[in-house]
mmCIF file as Biopython writes it, N, C-alpha, C and O atoms, coordinates in Angstrom:
data_model
#
loop_
_atom_site.group_PDB
_atom_site.id
_atom_site.type_symbol
_atom_site.label_atom_id
_atom_site.label_alt_id
_atom_site.label_comp_id
_atom_site.label_asym_id
_atom_site.label_entity_id
_atom_site.label_seq_id
_atom_site.pdbx_PDB_ins_code
_atom_site.Cartn_x
_atom_site.Cartn_y
_atom_site.Cartn_z
_atom_site.occupancy
_atom_site.B_iso_or_equiv
_atom_site.auth_seq_id
_atom_site.auth_asym_id
_atom_site.pdbx_PDB_model_num
ATOM 1   N N  . UNK A ? 1  ? 0.829   -1.187 0.000   1.0 0.0 1  A 1 
ATOM 2   C CA . UNK A ? 1  ? 0.000   0.000  0.000   1.0 0.0 1  A 1 
ATOM 3   C C  . UNK A ? 1  ? 0.875   1.253  0.000   1.0 0.0 1  A 1 
ATOM 4   O O  . UNK A ? 1  ? 1.905   1.312  0.672   1.0 0.0 1  A 1 
ATOM 5   N N  . UNK A ? 2  ? 0.449   2.233  -0.756  1.0 0.0 2  A 1 
ATOM 6   C CA . UNK A ? 2  ? 1.107   3.536  -0.738  1.0 0.0 2  A 1 
ATOM 7   C C  . UNK A ? 2  ? 0.441   4.355  0.355   1.0 0.0 2  A 1 
ATOM 8   O O  . UNK A ? 2  ? -0.773  4.554  0.316   1.0 0.0 2  A 1 
ATOM 9   N N  . UNK A ? 3  ? 1.197   4.830  1.319   1.0 0.0 3  A 1 
ATOM 10  C CA . UNK A ? 3  ? 0.630   5.606  2.413   1.0 0.0 3  A 1 
ATOM 11  C C  . UNK A ? 3  ? 1.074   7.064  2.396   1.0 0.0 3  A 1 
ATOM 12  O O  . UNK A ? 3  ? 0.483   7.894  3.087   1.0 0.0 3  A 1 
ATOM 13  N N  . UNK A ? 4  ? 2.085   7.383  1.634   1.0 0.0 4  A 1 
ATOM 14  C CA . UNK A ? 4  ? 2.515   8.767  1.520   1.0 0.0 4  A 1 
ATOM 15  C C  . UNK A ? 4  ? 3.444   8.932  0.338   1.0 0.0 4  A 1 
ATOM 16  O O  . UNK A ? 4  ? 4.351   8.125  0.134   1.0 0.0 4  A 1 
ATOM 17  N N  . UNK A ? 5  ? 3.221   9.973  -0.440  1.0 0.0 5  A 1 
ATOM 18  C CA . UNK A ? 5  ? 4.009   10.154 -1.645  1.0 0.0 5  A 1 
ATOM 19  C C  . UNK A ? 5  ? 3.951   11.614 -2.053  1.0 0.0 5  A 1 
ATOM 20  O O  . UNK A ? 5  ? 2.910   12.253 -1.900  1.0 0.0 5  A 1 
ATOM 21  N N  . UNK A ? 6  ? 5.034   12.150 -2.563  1.0 0.0 6  A 1 
ATOM 22  C CA . UNK A ? 6  ? 5.054   13.550 -2.975  1.0 0.0 6  A 1 
ATOM 23  C C  . UNK A ? 6  ? 5.231   13.684 -4.484  1.0 0.0 6  A 1 
ATOM 24  O O  . UNK A ? 6  ? 5.849   14.640 -4.951  1.0 0.0 6  A 1 
ATOM 25  N N  . UNK A ? 7  ? 4.702   12.750 -5.239  1.0 0.0 7  A 1 
ATOM 26  C CA . UNK A ? 7  ? 4.847   12.777 -6.689  1.0 0.0 7  A 1 
ATOM 27  C C  . UNK A ? 7  ? 3.536   13.229 -7.316  1.0 0.0 7  A 1 
ATOM 28  O O  . UNK A ? 7  ? 2.499   12.586 -7.151  1.0 0.0 7  A 1 
ATOM 29  N N  . UNK A ? 8  ? 3.596   14.336 -8.033  1.0 0.0 8  A 1 
ATOM 30  C CA . UNK A ? 8  ? 2.433   14.907 -8.709  1.0 0.0 8  A 1 
ATOM 31  C C  . UNK A ? 8  ? 2.842   15.152 -10.150 1.0 0.0 8  A 1 
ATOM 32  O O  . UNK A ? 8  ? 3.848   15.816 -10.398 1.0 0.0 8  A 1 
ATOM 33  N N  . UNK A ? 9  ? 2.097   14.639 -11.089 1.0 0.0 9  A 1 
ATOM 34  C CA . UNK A ? 9  ? 2.414   14.866 -12.508 1.0 0.0 9  A 1 
ATOM 35  C C  . UNK A ? 9  ? 1.374   15.814 -13.091 1.0 0.0 9  A 1 
ATOM 36  O O  . UNK A ? 9  ? 0.170   15.655 -12.884 1.0 0.0 9  A 1 
ATOM 37  N N  . UNK A ? 10 ? 1.869   16.797 -13.819 1.0 0.0 10 A 1 
ATOM 38  C CA . UNK A ? 10 ? 0.989   17.764 -14.461 1.0 0.0 10 A 1 
ATOM 39  C C  . UNK A ? 10 ? 1.622   18.165 -15.788 1.0 0.0 10 A 1 
ATOM 40  O O  . UNK A ? 10 ? 2.826   18.408 -15.866 1.0 0.0 10 A 1 
ATOM 41  N N  . UNK A ? 11 ? 0.804   18.230 -16.819 1.0 0.0 11 A 1 
ATOM 42  C CA . UNK A ? 11 ? 1.250   18.678 -18.134 1.0 0.0 11 A 1 
ATOM 43  C C  . UNK A ? 11 ? 0.310   19.789 -18.577 1.0 0.0 11 A 1 
ATOM 44  O O  . UNK A ? 11 ? -0.903  19.592 -18.658 1.0 0.0 11 A 1 
ATOM 45  N N  . UNK A ? 12 ? 0.874   20.959 -18.862 1.0 0.0 12 A 1 
ATOM 46  C CA . UNK A ? 12 ? 0.066   22.106 -19.290 1.0 0.0 12 A 1 
ATOM 47  C C  . UNK A ? 12 ? 0.736   22.761 -20.486 1.0 0.0 12 A 1 
ATOM 48  O O  . UNK A ? 12 ? 1.890   23.183 -20.407 1.0 0.0 12 A 1 
ATOM 49  N N  . UNK A ? 13 ? 0.009   22.845 -21.592 1.0 0.0 13 A 1 
ATOM 50  C CA . UNK A ? 13 ? 0.450   23.589 -22.771 1.0 0.0 13 A 1 
ATOM 51  C C  . UNK A ? 13 ? -0.168  24.974 -22.642 1.0 0.0 13 A 1 
ATOM 52  O O  . UNK A ? 13 ? -1.381  25.123 -22.793 1.0 0.0 13 A 1 
ATOM 53  N N  . UNK A ? 14 ? 0.642   25.987 -22.366 1.0 0.0 14 A 1 
ATOM 54  C CA . UNK A ? 14 ? 0.111   27.320 -22.129 1.0 0.0 14 A 1 
ATOM 55  C C  . UNK A ? 14 ? -0.527  27.945 -23.358 1.0 0.0 14 A 1 
ATOM 56  O O  . UNK A ? 14 ? -1.228  28.951 -23.248 1.0 0.0 14 A 1 
ATOM 57  N N  . UNK A ? 15 ? -0.295  27.367 -24.516 1.0 0.0 15 A 1 
ATOM 58  C CA . UNK A ? 15 ? -0.949  27.840 -25.734 1.0 0.0 15 A 1 
ATOM 59  C C  . UNK A ? 15 ? -2.353  27.247 -25.847 1.0 0.0 15 A 1 
ATOM 60  O O  . UNK A ? 15 ? -3.244  27.868 -26.426 1.0 0.0 15 A 1 
ATOM 61  N N  . UNK A ? 16 ? -2.552  26.046 -25.294 1.0 0.0 16 A 1 
ATOM 62  C CA . UNK A ? 16 ? -3.851  25.370 -25.373 1.0 0.0 16 A 1 
ATOM 63  C C  . UNK A ? 16 ? -4.161  24.720 -24.028 1.0 0.0 16 A 1 
ATOM 64  O O  . UNK A ? 16 ? -3.878  23.540 -23.821 1.0 0.0 16 A 1 
ATOM 65  N N  . UNK A ? 17 ? -4.742  25.494 -23.118 1.0 0.0 17 A 1 
ATOM 66  C CA . UNK A ? 17 ? -5.042  24.987 -21.782 1.0 0.0 17 A 1 
ATOM 67  C C  . UNK A ? 17 ? -6.045  23.840 -21.778 1.0 0.0 17 A 1 
ATOM 68  O O  . UNK A ? 17 ? -6.138  23.111 -20.790 1.0 0.0 17 A 1 
ATOM 69  N N  . UNK A ? 18 ? -6.788  23.668 -22.853 1.0 0.0 18 A 1 
ATOM 70  C CA . UNK A ? 18 ? -7.787  22.593 -22.896 1.0 0.0 18 A 1 
ATOM 71  C C  . UNK A ? 18 ? -7.144  21.211 -22.919 1.0 0.0 18 A 1 
ATOM 72  O O  . UNK A ? 18 ? -7.837  20.213 -22.722 1.0 0.0 18 A 1 
ATOM 73  N N  . UNK A ? 19 ? -5.842  21.130 -23.155 1.0 0.0 19 A 1 
ATOM 74  C CA . UNK A ? 19 ? -5.163  19.836 -23.184 1.0 0.0 19 A 1 
ATOM 75  C C  . UNK A ? 19 ? -4.441  19.519 -21.868 1.0 0.0 19 A 1 
ATOM 76  O O  . UNK A ? 19 ? -3.771  18.491 -21.769 1.0 0.0 19 A 1 
ATOM 77  N N  . UNK A ? 20 ? -4.569  20.385 -20.862 1.0 0.0 20 A 1 
ATOM 78  C CA . UNK A ? 20 ? -3.874  20.190 -19.587 1.0 0.0 20 A 1 
ATOM 79  C C  . UNK A ? 20 ? -4.366  18.928 -18.881 1.0 0.0 20 A 1 
ATOM 80  O O  . UNK A ? 20 ? -5.532  18.547 -18.989 1.0 0.0 20 A 1 
ATOM 81  N N  . UNK A ? 21 ? -3.440  18.286 -18.149 1.0 0.0 21 A 1 
ATOM 82  C CA . UNK A ? 21 ? -3.803  17.064 -17.428 1.0 0.0 21 A 1 
ATOM 83  C C  . UNK A ? 21 ? -2.914  16.897 -16.200 1.0 0.0 21 A 1 
ATOM 84  O O  . UNK A ? 21 ? -1.874  17.542 -16.076 1.0 0.0 21 A 1 
ATOM 85  N N  . UNK A ? 22 ? -3.349  16.009 -15.286 1.0 0.0 22 A 1 
ATOM 86  C CA . UNK A ? 22 ? -2.605  15.789 -14.046 1.0 0.0 22 A 1 
ATOM 87  C C  . UNK A ? 22 ? -2.906  14.399 -13.505 1.0 0.0 22 A 1 
ATOM 88  O O  . UNK A ? 22 ? -3.822  13.725 -13.976 1.0 0.0 22 A 1 
ATOM 89  N N  . UNK A ? 23 ? -2.133  13.976 -12.521 1.0 0.0 23 A 1 
ATOM 90  C CA . UNK A ? 23 ? -2.428  12.762 -11.762 1.0 0.0 23 A 1 
ATOM 91  C C  . UNK A ? 23 ? -1.722  12.863 -10.415 1.0 0.0 23 A 1 
ATOM 92  O O  . UNK A ? 23 ? -0.590  13.337 -10.320 1.0 0.0 23 A 1 
ATOM 93  N N  . UNK A ? 24 ? -2.414  12.407 -9.380  1.0 0.0 24 A 1 
ATOM 94  C CA . UNK A ? 24 ? -1.875  12.362 -8.019  1.0 0.0 24 A 1 
ATOM 95  C C  . UNK A ? 24 ? -1.903  10.890 -7.603  1.0 0.0 24 A 1 
ATOM 96  O O  . UNK A ? 24 ? -2.986  10.328 -7.442  1.0 0.0 24 A 1 
ATOM 97  N N  . UNK A ? 25 ? -0.745  10.252 -7.423  1.0 0.0 25 A 1 
ATOM 98  C CA . UNK A ? 25 ? -0.731  8.805  -7.205  1.0 0.0 25 A 1 
ATOM 99  C C  . UNK A ? 25 ? -1.529  8.335  -5.997  1.0 0.0 25 A 1 
ATOM 100 O O  . UNK A ? 25 ? -2.096  7.242  -6.008  1.0 0.0 25 A 1 
ATOM 101 N N  . UNK A ? 26 ? -1.571  9.155  -4.963  1.0 0.0 26 A 1 
ATOM 102 C CA . UNK A ? 26 ? -2.316  8.743  -3.771  1.0 0.0 26 A 1 
ATOM 103 C C  . UNK A ? 26 ? -3.773  9.132  -3.808  1.0 0.0 26 A 1 
ATOM 104 O O  . UNK A ? 26 ? -4.480  8.942  -2.818  1.0 0.0 26 A 1 
ATOM 105 N N  . UNK A ? 27 ? -4.254  9.677  -4.926  1.0 0.0 27 A 1 
ATOM 106 C CA . UNK A ? 27 ? -5.631  10.150 -4.969  1.0 0.0 27 A 1 
ATOM 107 C C  . UNK A ? 27 ? -5.755  11.496 -4.274  1.0 0.0 27 A 1 
ATOM 108 O O  . UNK A ? 27 ? -4.752  12.100 -3.891  1.0 0.0 27 A 1 
ATOM 109 N N  . UNK A ? 28 ? -6.977  11.959 -4.113  1.0 0.0 28 A 1 
ATOM 110 C CA . UNK A ? 28 ? -7.185  13.292 -3.558  1.0 0.0 28 A 1 
ATOM 111 C C  . UNK A ? 28 ? -7.647  13.262 -2.104  1.0 0.0 28 A 1 
ATOM 112 O O  . UNK A ? 28 ? -8.039  14.296 -1.565  1.0 0.0 28 A 1 
ATOM 113 N N  . UNK A ? 29 ? -7.607  12.107 -1.468  1.0 0.0 29 A 1 
ATOM 114 C CA . UNK A ? 29 ? -7.985  12.015 -0.069  1.0 0.0 29 A 1 
ATOM 115 C C  . UNK A ? 29 ? -6.881  11.329 0.732   1.0 0.0 29 A 1 
ATOM 116 O O  . UNK A ? 29 ? -6.303  10.336 0.290   1.0 0.0 29 A 1 
ATOM 117 N N  . UNK A ? 30 ? -6.603  11.860 1.890   1.0 0.0 30 A 1 
ATOM 118 C CA . UNK A ? 30 ? -5.639  11.230 2.790   1.0 0.0 30 A 1 
ATOM 119 C C  . UNK A ? 30 ? -6.322  10.249 3.738   1.0 0.0 30 A 1 
ATOM 120 O O  . UNK A ? 30 ? -5.671  9.647  4.593   1.0 0.0 30 A 1 
ATOM 121 N N  . UNK A ? 31 ? -7.623  10.092 3.584   1.0 0.0 31 A 1 
ATOM 122 C CA . UNK A ? 31 ? -8.402  9.205  4.444   1.0 0.0 31 A 1 
ATOM 123 C C  . UNK A ? 31 ? -8.473  7.812  3.817   1.0 0.0 31 A 1 
ATOM 124 O O  . UNK A ? 31 ? -9.078  7.660  2.756   1.0 0.0 31 A 1 
ATOM 125 N N  . UNK A ? 32 ? -7.877  6.793  4.436   1.0 0.0 32 A 1 
ATOM 126 C CA . UNK A ? 32 ? -7.897  5.442  3.863   1.0 0.0 32 A 1 
ATOM 127 C C  . UNK A ? 32 ? -9.302  4.860  3.693   1.0 0.0 32 A 1 
ATOM 128 O O  . UNK A ? 32 ? -9.481  3.897  2.948   1.0 0.0 32 A 1 
ATOM 129 N N  . UNK A ? 33 ? -10.289 5.424  4.365   1.0 0.0 33 A 1 
ATOM 130 C CA . UNK A ? 33 ? -11.673 4.948  4.238   1.0 0.0 33 A 1 
ATOM 131 C C  . UNK A ? 33 ? -12.393 5.564  3.034   1.0 0.0 33 A 1 
ATOM 132 O O  . UNK A ? 33 ? -13.485 5.127  2.672   1.0 0.0 33 A 1 
ATOM 133 N N  . UNK A ? 34 ? -11.786 6.567  2.423   1.0 0.0 34 A 1 
ATOM 134 C CA . UNK A ? 34 ? -12.409 7.263  1.296   1.0 0.0 34 A 1 
ATOM 135 C C  . UNK A ? 34 ? -12.204 6.497  -0.009  1.0 0.0 34 A 1 
ATOM 136 O O  . UNK A ? 34 ? -11.149 5.895  -0.211  1.0 0.0 34 A 1 
ATOM 137 N N  . UNK A ? 35 ? -13.198 6.510  -0.895  1.0 0.0 35 A 1 
ATOM 138 C CA . UNK A ? 35 ? -13.005 5.885  -2.207  1.0 0.0 35 A 1 
ATOM 139 C C  . UNK A ? 35 ? -11.979 6.618  -3.068  1.0 0.0 35 A 1 
ATOM 140 O O  . UNK A ? 35 ? -11.532 6.090  -4.086  1.0 0.0 35 A 1 
ATOM 141 N N  . UNK A ? 36 ? -11.609 7.825  -2.663  1.0 0.0 36 A 1 
ATOM 142 C CA . UNK A ? 36 ? -10.634 8.602  -3.423  1.0 0.0 36 A 1 
ATOM 143 C C  . UNK A ? 36 ? -9.225  8.487  -2.859  1.0 0.0 36 A 1 
ATOM 144 O O  . UNK A ? 36 ? -8.326  9.223  -3.265  1.0 0.0 36 A 1 
ATOM 145 N N  . UNK A ? 37 ? -9.035  7.564  -1.925  1.0 0.0 37 A 1 
ATOM 146 C CA . UNK A ? 37 ? -7.719  7.280  -1.372  1.0 0.0 37 A 1 
ATOM 147 C C  . UNK A ? 37 ? -7.048  6.274  -2.304  1.0 0.0 37 A 1 
ATOM 148 O O  . UNK A ? 37 ? -7.526  5.147  -2.433  1.0 0.0 37 A 1 
ATOM 149 N N  . UNK A ? 38 ? -5.971  6.652  -2.944  1.0 0.0 38 A 1 
ATOM 150 C CA . UNK A ? 38 ? -5.219  5.815  -3.894  1.0 0.0 38 A 1 
ATOM 151 C C  . UNK A ? 38 ? -5.985  5.526  -5.191  1.0 0.0 38 A 1 
ATOM 152 O O  . UNK A ? 38 ? -5.570  4.657  -5.957  1.0 0.0 38 A 1 
ATOM 153 N N  . UNK A ? 39 ? -7.093  6.232  -5.458  1.0 0.0 39 A 1 
ATOM 154 C CA . UNK A ? 39 ? -7.865  5.912  -6.654  1.0 0.0 39 A 1 
ATOM 155 C C  . UNK A ? 39 ? -7.175  6.304  -7.959  1.0 0.0 39 A 1 
ATOM 156 O O  . UNK A ? 39 ? -7.569  5.834  -9.025  1.0 0.0 39 A 1 
ATOM 157 N N  . UNK A ? 40 ? -6.150  7.158  -7.892  1.0 0.0 40 A 1 
ATOM 158 C CA . UNK A ? 40 ? -5.430  7.550  -9.097  1.0 0.0 40 A 1 
ATOM 159 C C  . UNK A ? 40 ? -4.132  6.769  -9.285  1.0 0.0 40 A 1 
ATOM 160 O O  . UNK A ? 40 ? -3.424  6.967  -10.272 1.0 0.0 40 A 1 
ATOM 161 N N  . UNK A ? 41 ? -3.821  5.891  -8.347  1.0 0.0 41 A 1 
ATOM 162 C CA . UNK A ? 41 ? -2.568  5.134  -8.414  1.0 0.0 41 A 1 
ATOM 163 C C  . UNK A ? 41 ? -2.442  4.302  -9.695  1.0 0.0 41 A 1 
ATOM 164 O O  . UNK A ? 41 ? -1.365  4.293  -10.290 1.0 0.0 41 A 1 
ATOM 165 N N  . UNK A ? 42 ? -3.497  3.599  -10.151 1.0 0.0 42 A 1 
ATOM 166 C CA . UNK A ? 42 ? -3.360  2.844  -11.404 1.0 0.0 42 A 1 
ATOM 167 C C  . UNK A ? 42 ? -3.039  3.746  -12.604 1.0 0.0 42 A 1 
ATOM 168 O O  . UNK A ? 42 ? -2.252  3.367  -13.472 1.0 0.0 42 A 1 
ATOM 169 N N  . UNK A ? 43 ? -3.646  4.937  -12.654 1.0 0.0 43 A 1 
ATOM 170 C CA . UNK A ? 43 ? -3.342  5.880  -13.737 1.0 0.0 43 A 1 
ATOM 171 C C  . UNK A ? 43 ? -1.888  6.330  -13.657 1.0 0.0 43 A 1 
ATOM 172 O O  . UNK A ? 43 ? -1.183  6.372  -14.665 1.0 0.0 43 A 1 
ATOM 173 N N  . UNK A ? 44 ? -1.449  6.668  -12.444 1.0 0.0 44 A 1 
ATOM 174 C CA . UNK A ? 44 ? -0.074  7.118  -12.231 1.0 0.0 44 A 1 
ATOM 175 C C  . UNK A ? 44 ? 0.919   6.037  -12.652 1.0 0.0 44 A 1 
ATOM 176 O O  . UNK A ? 44 ? 1.912   6.326  -13.321 1.0 0.0 44 A 1 
ATOM 177 N N  . UNK A ? 45 ? 0.650   4.798  -12.260 1.0 0.0 45 A 1 
ATOM 178 C CA . UNK A ? 45 ? 1.549   3.686  -12.587 1.0 0.0 45 A 1 
ATOM 179 C C  . UNK A ? 45 ? 1.605   3.425  -14.086 1.0 0.0 45 A 1 
ATOM 180 O O  . UNK A ? 45 ? 2.628   2.975  -14.602 1.0 0.0 45 A 1 
ATOM 181 N N  . UNK A ? 46 ? 0.509   3.704  -14.786 1.0 0.0 46 A 1 
ATOM 182 C CA . UNK A ? 46 ? 0.442   3.493  -16.239 1.0 0.0 46 A 1 
ATOM 183 C C  . UNK A ? 46 ? 0.853   4.740  -17.025 1.0 0.0 46 A 1 
ATOM 184 O O  . UNK A ? 46 ? 0.720   4.770  -18.249 1.0 0.0 46 A 1 
ATOM 185 N N  . UNK A ? 47 ? 1.354   5.776  -16.326 1.0 0.0 47 A 1 
ATOM 186 C CA . UNK A ? 47 ? 1.766   7.042  -16.965 1.0 0.0 47 A 1 
ATOM 187 C C  . UNK A ? 47 ? 0.609   7.693  -17.711 1.0 0.0 47 A 1 
ATOM 188 O O  . UNK A ? 47 ? 0.793   8.247  -18.795 1.0 0.0 47 A 1 
ATOM 189 N N  . UNK A ? 48 ? -0.578  7.624  -17.127 1.0 0.0 48 A 1 
ATOM 190 C CA . UNK A ? 48 ? -1.761  8.286  -17.689 1.0 0.0 48 A 1 
ATOM 191 C C  . UNK A ? 48 ? -2.140  9.438  -16.765 1.0 0.0 48 A 1 
ATOM 192 O O  . UNK A ? 48 ? -1.741  9.471  -15.601 1.0 0.0 48 A 1 
ATOM 193 N N  . UNK A ? 49 ? -2.909  10.378 -17.293 1.0 0.0 49 A 1 
ATOM 194 C CA . UNK A ? 49 ? -3.309  11.538 -16.513 1.0 0.0 49 A 1 
ATOM 195 C C  . UNK A ? 49 ? -4.799  11.813 -16.690 1.0 0.0 49 A 1 
ATOM 196 O O  . UNK A ? 49 ? -5.456  11.244 -17.562 1.0 0.0 49 A 1 
ATOM 197 N N  . UNK A ? 50 ? -5.314  12.701 -15.840 1.0 0.0 50 A 1 
ATOM 198 C CA . UNK A ? 50 ? -6.722  13.100 -15.834 1.0 0.0 50 A 1 
ATOM 199 C C  . UNK A ? 50 ? -6.807  14.497 -16.437 1.0 0.0 50 A 1 
ATOM 200 O O  . UNK A ? 50 ? -5.971  15.345 -16.126 1.0 0.0 50 A 1 
ATOM 201 N N  . UNK A ? 51 ? -7.796  14.760 -17.293 1.0 0.0 51 A 1 
ATOM 202 C CA . UNK A ? 51 ? -7.927  16.105 -17.854 1.0 0.0 51 A 1 
ATOM 203 C C  . UNK A ? 51 ? -8.165  17.158 -16.768 1.0 0.0 51 A 1 
ATOM 204 O O  . UNK A ? 51 ? -8.910  16.938 -15.813 1.0 0.0 51 A 1 
ATOM 205 N N  . UNK A ? 52 ? -7.514  18.297 -16.944 1.0 0.0 52 A 1 
ATOM 206 C CA . UNK A ? 52 ? -7.765  19.465 -16.081 1.0 0.0 52 A 1 
ATOM 207 C C  . UNK A ? 52 ? -8.673  20.390 -16.871 1.0 0.0 52 A 1 
ATOM 208 O O  . UNK A ? 52 ? -8.498  20.564 -18.077 1.0 0.0 52 A 1 
ATOM 209 N N  . UNK A ? 53 ? -9.621  20.968 -16.204 1.0 0.0 53 A 1 
ATOM 210 C CA . UNK A ? 53 ? -10.568 21.852 -16.895 1.0 0.0 53 A 1 
ATOM 211 C C  . UNK A ? 53 ? -10.360 23.283 -16.424 1.0 0.0 53 A 1 
ATOM 212 O O  . UNK A ? 53 ? -10.419 23.561 -15.226 1.0 0.0 53 A 1 
ATOM 213 N N  . UNK A ? 54 ? -10.120 24.185 -17.356 1.0 0.0 54 A 1 
ATOM 214 C CA . UNK A ? 54 ? -9.859  25.576 -17.026 1.0 0.0 54 A 1 
ATOM 215 C C  . UNK A ? 54 ? -11.006 26.500 -17.399 1.0 0.0 54 A 1 
ATOM 216 O O  . UNK A ? 54 ? -11.164 27.555 -16.785 1.0 0.0 54 A 1 
ATOM 217 N N  . UNK A ? 55 ? -11.807 26.133 -18.386 1.0 0.0 55 A 1 
ATOM 218 C CA . UNK A ? 55 ? -12.906 27.009 -18.792 1.0 0.0 55 A 1 
ATOM 219 C C  . UNK A ? 55 ? -14.181 26.607 -18.058 1.0 0.0 55 A 1 
ATOM 220 O O  . UNK A ? 55 ? -14.361 25.446 -17.692 1.0 0.0 55 A 1 
ATOM 221 N N  . UNK A ? 56 ? -15.055 27.573 -17.851 1.0 0.0 56 A 1 
ATOM 222 C CA . UNK A ? 56 ? -16.317 27.302 -17.164 1.0 0.0 56 A 1 
ATOM 223 C C  . UNK A ? 56 ? -17.121 26.245 -17.910 1.0 0.0 56 A 1 
ATOM 224 O O  . UNK A ? 56 ? -17.718 25.367 -17.286 1.0 0.0 56 A 1 
ATOM 225 N N  . UNK A ? 57 ? -17.141 26.318 -19.225 1.0 0.0 57 A 1 
ATOM 226 C CA . UNK A ? 57 ? -17.900 25.343 -20.022 1.0 0.0 57 A 1 
ATOM 227 C C  . UNK A ? 57 ? -17.344 23.929 -19.847 1.0 0.0 57 A 1 
ATOM 228 O O  . UNK A ? 57 ? -18.112 22.977 -19.709 1.0 0.0 57 A 1 
ATOM 229 N N  . UNK A ? 58 ? -16.030 23.786 -19.853 1.0 0.0 58 A 1 
ATOM 230 C CA . UNK A ? 58 ? -15.416 22.459 -19.689 1.0 0.0 58 A 1 
ATOM 231 C C  . UNK A ? 58 ? -15.663 21.910 -18.292 1.0 0.0 58 A 1 
ATOM 232 O O  . UNK A ? 58 ? -15.913 20.716 -18.124 1.0 0.0 58 A 1 
ATOM 233 N N  . UNK A ? 59 ? -15.594 22.772 -17.299 1.0 0.0 59 A 1 
ATOM 234 C CA . UNK A ? 59 ? -15.853 22.341 -15.919 1.0 0.0 59 A 1 
ATOM 235 C C  . UNK A ? 59 ? -17.282 21.852 -15.783 1.0 0.0 59 A 1 
ATOM 236 O O  . UNK A ? 59 ? -17.521 20.777 -15.234 1.0 0.0 59 A 1 
ATOM 237 N N  . UNK A ? 60 ? -18.228 22.626 -16.275 1.0 0.0 60 A 1 
ATOM 238 C CA . UNK A ? 60 ? -19.643 22.239 -16.172 1.0 0.0 60 A 1 
ATOM 239 C C  . UNK A ? 60 ? -19.948 20.976 -16.974 1.0 0.0 60 A 1 
ATOM 240 O O  . UNK A ? 60 ? -20.773 20.164 -16.554 1.0 0.0 60 A 1 
ATOM 241 N N  . UNK A ? 61 ? -19.304 20.802 -18.107 1.0 0.0 61 A 1 
ATOM 242 C CA . UNK A ? 61 ? -19.563 19.635 -18.953 1.0 0.0 61 A 1 
ATOM 243 C C  . UNK A ? 61 ? -19.124 18.337 -18.288 1.0 0.0 61 A 1 
ATOM 244 O O  . UNK A ? 61 ? -19.727 17.290 -18.523 1.0 0.0 61 A 1 
ATOM 245 N N  . UNK A ? 62 ? -18.082 18.390 -17.462 1.0 0.0 62 A 1 
ATOM 246 C CA . UNK A ? 62 ? -17.558 17.174 -16.845 1.0 0.0 62 A 1 
ATOM 247 C C  . UNK A ? 62 ? -17.936 17.032 -15.367 1.0 0.0 62 A 1 
ATOM 248 O O  . UNK A ? 62 ? -17.579 16.046 -14.723 1.0 0.0 62 A 1 
ATOM 249 N N  . UNK A ? 63 ? -18.654 18.015 -14.838 1.0 0.0 63 A 1 
ATOM 250 C CA . UNK A ? 63 ? -19.012 17.994 -13.419 1.0 0.0 63 A 1 
ATOM 251 C C  . UNK A ? 63 ? -20.001 16.870 -13.120 1.0 0.0 63 A 1 
ATOM 252 O O  . UNK A ? 63 ? -20.930 16.611 -13.886 1.0 0.0 63 A 1 
ATOM 253 N N  . UNK A ? 64 ? -19.779 16.220 -12.000 1.0 0.0 64 A 1 
ATOM 254 C CA . UNK A ? 64 ? -20.706 15.188 -11.536 1.0 0.0 64 A 1 
ATOM 255 C C  . UNK A ? 64 ? -21.682 15.757 -10.522 1.0 0.0 64 A 1 
ATOM 256 O O  . UNK A ? 64 ? -22.824 15.306 -10.429 1.0 0.0 64 A 1 
ATOM 257 N N  . UNK A ? 65 ? -21.231 16.747 -9.762  1.0 0.0 65 A 1 
ATOM 258 C CA . UNK A ? 65 ? -22.038 17.400 -8.743  1.0 0.0 65 A 1 
ATOM 259 C C  . UNK A ? 65 ? -21.712 18.881 -8.732  1.0 0.0 65 A 1 
ATOM 260 O O  . UNK A ? 65 ? -20.665 19.303 -9.224  1.0 0.0 65 A 1 
ATOM 261 N N  . UNK A ? 66 ? -22.622 19.670 -8.164  1.0 0.0 66 A 1 
ATOM 262 C CA . UNK A ? 66 ? -22.386 21.114 -8.036  1.0 0.0 66 A 1 
ATOM 263 C C  . UNK A ? 66 ? -22.715 21.505 -6.609  1.0 0.0 66 A 1 
ATOM 264 O O  . UNK A ? 66 ? -23.781 21.168 -6.093  1.0 0.0 66 A 1 
ATOM 265 N N  . UNK A ? 67 ? -21.799 22.213 -5.973  1.0 0.0 67 A 1 
ATOM 266 C CA . UNK A ? 67 ? -22.008 22.730 -4.621  1.0 0.0 67 A 1 
ATOM 267 C C  . UNK A ? 67 ? -21.957 24.244 -4.704  1.0 0.0 67 A 1 
ATOM 268 O O  . UNK A ? 67 ? -20.962 24.817 -5.147  1.0 0.0 67 A 1 
ATOM 269 N N  . UNK A ? 68 ? -23.034 24.890 -4.277  1.0 0.0 68 A 1 
ATOM 270 C CA . UNK A ? 68 ? -23.094 26.336 -4.296  1.0 0.0 68 A 1 
ATOM 271 C C  . UNK A ? 68 ? -23.046 26.845 -2.862  1.0 0.0 68 A 1 
ATOM 272 O O  . UNK A ? 68 ? -23.887 26.478 -2.040  1.0 0.0 68 A 1 
ATOM 273 N N  . UNK A ? 69 ? -22.068 27.686 -2.562  1.0 0.0 69 A 1 
ATOM 274 C CA . UNK A ? 69 ? -21.935 28.277 -1.238  1.0 0.0 69 A 1 
ATOM 275 C C  . UNK A ? 69 ? -22.450 29.704 -1.286  1.0 0.0 69 A 1 
ATOM 276 O O  . UNK A ? 69 ? -22.055 30.488 -2.149  1.0 0.0 69 A 1 
ATOM 277 N N  . UNK A ? 70 ? -23.339 30.038 -0.351  1.0 0.0 70 A 1 
ATOM 278 C CA . UNK A ? 70 ? -23.893 31.386 -0.282  1.0 0.0 70 A 1 
ATOM 279 C C  . UNK A ? 70 ? -23.653 31.940 1.109   1.0 0.0 70 A 1 
ATOM 280 O O  . UNK A ? 70 ? -23.747 31.209 2.095   1.0 0.0 70 A 1 
ATOM 281 N N  . UNK A ? 71 ? -23.340 33.239 1.200   1.0 0.0 71 A 1 
ATOM 282 C CA . UNK A ? 71 ? -23.131 33.816 2.532   1.0 0.0 71 A 1 
ATOM 283 C C  . UNK A ? 71 ? -24.427 33.749 3.351   1.0 0.0 71 A 1 
ATOM 284 O O  . UNK A ? 71 ? -25.529 33.838 2.809   1.0 0.0 71 A 1 
ATOM 285 N N  . UNK A ? 72 ? -24.265 33.589 4.665   1.0 0.0 72 A 1 
ATOM 286 C CA . UNK A ? 72 ? -25.415 33.468 5.570   1.0 0.0 72 A 1 
ATOM 287 C C  . UNK A ? 72 ? -26.187 34.730 5.635   1.0 0.0 72 A 1 
ATOM 288 O O  . UNK A ? 72 ? -27.187 34.806 6.349   1.0 0.0 72 A 1 
#
């Protein structure tokens, strides 16, 4: 099991941000009970990455959920 790692891969073409991608080998959660703990490790091991979304349209197109925070 991977329990701690400081390896982050990111590729960004500043001419075309729509092609940007990344991968975090340990996933995005430090909680071993989370489904996002180590969920990116297979991608990292296979030298694959996840698309990064910079435009509002791209973010909304790939969003699974939306959380809106409003001041009290």
